[in-house]
N, C-alpha and C positions, 0 to 999 in steps of 0.2 A: 393590716392597717396601712391605708396608704400614707405617705409622708406629709405632712403638712408644709405647704410651699410659701405661706404666708412672710414666713422671715427673709426669702430670698427676691420678695415681689421687687426691693429697691435696686437690684441689680439689674433688672429686666428693662432694656429700652424700648421706645415706640415701635421699633422696626419688629424687634420680635415679636411684638405681641400680633403685629401685620403677618408676621409668616405663622404664629400658632393659630389665628383665624383662618390665614389661607387652607391652612390642614385641615380644620375643622370643615370647612364650605366643601373640600375635595373629597372628605369621609361621607358625604351625604350620597355619593356614588359609589364608592368602594371603600372596604376596609382598610386597605394602604394604596397612599395616595402616590402617585406616579410622581416623581421628582422631578422629569420635565414640564408638569402641569401647574408644579407650584408657582411659578411665577405669575400665570395668569390669575390662578385664583386669590394670591396675597399681593400681587399689584408691586412685587419688587422684582429687580433685576436677577436673573441667573446667578452674577454674580455675589448680589448682597443675599440671594437664598443659600448660597455654600457658606456664608459666612455666618448666618443667622442658624443655620441647621446645627453647625458645629457648637454655638453657644446652646442652645437648647436641648442638643444630645448632652452635652456635660450636665446638665444641669436635671437631665433625665424627663424632660418634658416632652419629649419624643422619643419614638422607637423607630429604628431601621431596619428593613428586610429587604434582601434580596431574593425575587421570586424569579418571573421572567423579566422582573424589571426592578430598579432600584426605588422601593416603597417606604413610606413614612406614615405615621400613624400618632396620634396624641395618646399620652399615658393619661390617668386620671390626674397625674399634678398638672400637666398641662391643660387639661379641661378647669382644672379647679383654679388654674392662674387667670383664665380669660373669665371665669366667673367673677372673683376677687377683684380683677382691676375695673369690672362694670359697674360693681357696687362700689367702689372707691371714687369712679368718677360720677356717680350720683349721690354720694356722700351718705350713702347707707350705711357704712360702716368705717371706722379709722383704724381699727387695728383687730388682729386677731388673737384669743388669748388660750387658755388651755382645752385639754378635751373635755368635752360632757358626756359623751359617751360614744362607743364604736361597736356596731352591729355587723351582720354578715352582708347588709343593703345599705348602710348609712353610716357616716359621721357626722359627731354633731361638737361643735367647739363654740367657746363664748366667744363674743366679741363686743368691740366697745363703739358705742355711736353715743346718742345723748340720753341712753340709760343702755345697762347690761343686757343684751341680746343674744340670740343663740343663733346659730348658722350650721345649717345642713346641708351636707352633700349627699345626693343620692348617689349609692354605688350599684343599682339593679343590674345585674346581665355581666360585671365584670368579669365576676369569676363561678357564675352559674349560668352562664347566658341561654344555654336551651331549657332548664327549670324554667326560667322569666318567660322565656317565650309561650311556653305552654300556658303557662299561670295569668298573662296580662294580655287583655283583650285588644288594647290598644296598639299591639306588635301585629295585628293579623292582617293588615290591610294596606301592607309595603312589601316590594320586591327585595328589598336590600334595607336590611334592618341591624344596626350595629349596637354594641353597648351603650354607646355616646346616646344614641336617637333613644334606647329604652329608658336610661337613666334621666335624660329632658323630658319625657312624656311622663314619667313617674312624679317629677318635682312638678308639672306643669299641673297634673292631675291633684296632686297634694293642698299645691298653694290655691287651688281653685275650690276644694272641696273645705280648706279652711276659712276663706272667705265668705264661702256659703254657711258656715254653720255658726262662728263668730259674731255676735258674742251670746247667742242663746243658748247654745252646747259649749261648756267649760272645756274649749280647744287651745291650743296657745295663739296667741292672735299674729296674723300673718302681717309682715312689714314690708317686705320686698323681693322678689323672684328674678332669678335669671339663669339660664341653661339647666342646669342640673341641681343647682343650689337654691335653697329657701332662708331667708332670713326672718325669725320670728322671735316672739317673746320668749324670753326667758324666766322659766317658772320653777321656783323655787320648790323642793318638797322632796320627797322617798319615795324611790320605786316601791311600787305596789309586792313586788316580789321581796322585799327587804324589810316591809313596815312590820311591825308588830302592834295588835291593838289587843286593848283590856276586853275582856267577855262583854259588858256592854255595849261596845263599839263595833262590835264584828258587824252585826246586821244591818245597822244604820251605815257604815261604810258600804258593805256588800249593794244596799237598797241606794246610795248615792250613785255606784257606780252603772247599775240598772237603769237609772232614772237618767242618766246622760245618755245610754244607749235609747231609751224611748225619746228623749228630747231629738237625737239624730236623725230617729226615724220618723217625726213628724216633720223633721227640717229635709226630708227625702234621701236621707244616706244609711247604710247600713256599714258598719265598720269593716267587718268579714275577716278582722285578723285579730281578734282581742284575746290579750291575754295577761297575766299578772306583771308582765314586762312593758307594756305601753300604757300603765296608768301610773302617776304620779300623785301621790297624798300629801297634803300639808294643812296646817290648823285651819283653812278657809273652804275646804272640799277635795275634792279630786279632778283631776285635768287628763283628758285623754289624747295622746299622742298617736303619731305613724298612722295617716290617713291614706296612703297612696292606693291600696287594694281596696277601698271602699267601693262599694256598688250602690248605684241610685234605686230606690224603694220598688222602682218598676221594673228591676232588672228579675229576668225569670228565674234566678235561684236566689234571689233576695230572702224569703223566709227561712231557706234552708241555711242559708250564710248568718241570719240574726239568729237561728236557734242554736247553732254550733257556737256562736259567740257568748250566748247567755250557758250554753253548755261550760264552756271554758272555764268563764270568770266563777259561775257556781261551784264547778267541779275544784277549782283551787283553794276556795273558801271551804268547803265541805273536807279537803283534805288537810287543811292547815288547822281547822278550828273544828274538829267533828263532834265536839262537847256541846257546840253552839247550834250549827248548821246542819239539820238533819235531812232527811229525803226531801227534794225539791221535783217538783213536775214541771220540767224544763219546757215541754211544749206548751204548757198553760202558760209562763210568763212570757214567751216567744209571743203566743197569741195576744195576752193583755197588752204587750209592747205597741202590736201591730193595731189594736183597736182603740189605743190612746185610753187604757184602764190601768195601766200598771202603778200599784203605789206600794206594794212592801212586797220581797219575799216570802215572808209568814203567811200571806193569802193564798201561795201555791205549795206551802210546805205539810206533808203527814205527818211531820215530825215537831210541832210547834213546841218551844221551850221558852 
């Protein structure tokens, strides 16, 4: 888990952000930015750069490495600080609270604003860069691709997809986006993996989830990473999270991804509630979703109960 830098924001001065932004600009061309180039990127004097580098190194917002030259790169904390400053300047958020969830590719915090919201930092590529490079098509058209670029593109994609789906699909309402971070509606509920249902509730909840997948397909997207860990359940229904890997329905592998999503969700319910969910014809469910004809998983079950 990357450290939450929000408590340290008040200690940072405007010129510190000039330095961080300058290093960010330099990272468009190389992972490690040559020290001598930072004044041009940051519009600070060489003397000011020296002073600001020490301040940012002390706060672990930068890393230093000596290769053929003395180079500097942002840490994720440094990138977080830049995004937080932008959100603050836009009056999107007034403060950052407790963690809501931590995963291998994102950290989510509660934030204070006109109402409780959620702040999601994308972490793609930071610890599993090679894996992400293989899986994400938005990394294929650039000569130099850094974790910073990968995380930013993931956030851009997820924000765009949320805007395309909301409110027709039950996804968190997107509020704002900057760099690798998204501010969105905070949805109360329980993660599907931790939820427990009475027998009469099982099929209706499964149908709700598959129904949201069908609605998303009608709106042009397949989630492509559905599991029990990115669905929240509450008294009002279900909400589907985590859309950065979603693909448009005209993608050549969209039917395959849709069937895999259906298999993942149905498989979870079958494992947890075998006495309720019998054999399901997963390809038939996927086909019904594609044809806008899905109504209930029972219509595709060999073992109706």
